[in-house]
C-alpha positions as CSV (number, residue, x, y, z in Angstrom):
1,M,-0.1,0.1,0.0
2,E,1.4,3.6,-0.8
3,Q,-0.4,4.9,2.3
4,Y,-0.9,3.2,5.7
5,H,-4.3,4.0,7.2
6,G,-4.0,2.0,10.3
7,V,-3.7,3.3,13.9
8,E,-1.4,1.8,16.4
9,L,-3.0,1.2,19.7
10,D,-1.2,2.6,22.9
11,P,-0.6,0.5,24.8
12,P,-0.2,-2.3,22.0
13,V,-2.9,-5.1,21.7
14,K,-0.4,-7.8,22.7
15,T,-0.3,-6.2,26.2
16,R,-4.1,-5.8,26.5
17,F,-5.5,-9.4,26.5
18,A,-6.5,-9.2,30.3
19,E,-8.9,-6.6,29.1
20,I,-11.1,-9.0,27.1
21,G,-14.3,-9.6,29.0
22,T,-16.0,-12.1,26.6
23,P,-15.3,-15.8,26.6
24,V,-12.6,-16.6,24.0
25,A,-12.0,-20.2,22.7
26,V,-8.5,-20.5,21.2
27,F,-7.6,-23.2,18.8
28,A,-3.9,-24.2,18.2
29,G,-2.7,-26.6,15.7
30,G,0.3,-28.7,16.9
31,R,1.9,-28.5,13.6
32,D,1.1,-24.9,13.0
33,F,3.9,-22.2,13.1
34,E,5.8,-22.1,16.2
35,G,5.0,-18.2,16.6
36,T,1.2,-18.9,15.9
37,Q,1.2,-21.5,18.7
38,L,3.0,-19.2,21.1
39,W,0.4,-16.4,20.5
40,A,-2.4,-18.7,21.0
41,K,-0.9,-19.7,24.4
42,R,-0.4,-16.1,25.3
43,L,-3.9,-15.1,24.5
44,A,-5.2,-18.1,26.5
45,D,-3.1,-17.4,29.4
46,Q,-3.7,-13.6,29.6
47,A,-7.5,-13.4,28.7
48,P,-9.4,-14.0,31.9
49,T,-12.2,-16.2,30.4
50,A,-10.0,-17.9,27.6
51,S,-9.6,-21.6,27.0
52,L,-6.9,-23.2,24.8
53,F,-7.6,-26.3,22.7
54,T,-4.6,-27.8,20.9
55,A,-5.0,-30.4,18.1
56,P,-1.6,-32.3,17.8
57,D,-2.1,-33.3,14.0
58,A,-3.5,-29.9,12.8
59,D,-1.5,-27.2,11.1
60,H,-2.3,-23.6,10.1
61,Y,-5.6,-24.7,8.4
62,P,-7.1,-27.1,10.9
63,M,-10.4,-27.3,9.0
64,F,-8.3,-29.0,6.2
65,S,-5.6,-30.8,8.2
66,D,-7.7,-32.2,11.0
67,P,-11.4,-31.5,10.2
68,G,-12.7,-33.8,12.8
69,Q,-10.9,-32.1,15.6
70,F,-11.8,-28.7,14.2
71,E,-15.4,-29.6,14.1
72,R,-15.4,-30.9,17.7
73,F,-13.9,-27.7,18.8
74,L,-16.2,-25.5,17.1
75,R,-19.3,-27.4,18.3
76,E,-17.9,-27.3,21.8
77,A,-17.2,-23.6,21.6
78,V,-20.7,-22.8,20.4
79,A,-22.4,-25.2,22.9
80,N,-20.4,-23.9,25.9
81,P,-19.5,-20.2,25.2
82,G,-18.5,-19.3,28.6
């Protein structure tokens, strides 16, 4: 892009997960990028009502790499939102 239209938050989002007031269901693939797994864990650890589900055989596209686990995760998250 020729021009940046975004606005940086101060403080940055990565330091504000504790402010999230709604339940958060976090999915991490065991074969996903290490950085993505670390962010998933960070969000789950810092957001007050977050839960982390890790599917060992899933990668960055769990709906394709492990569709059964991904479907179970979604169904559980919808059935028990908080």
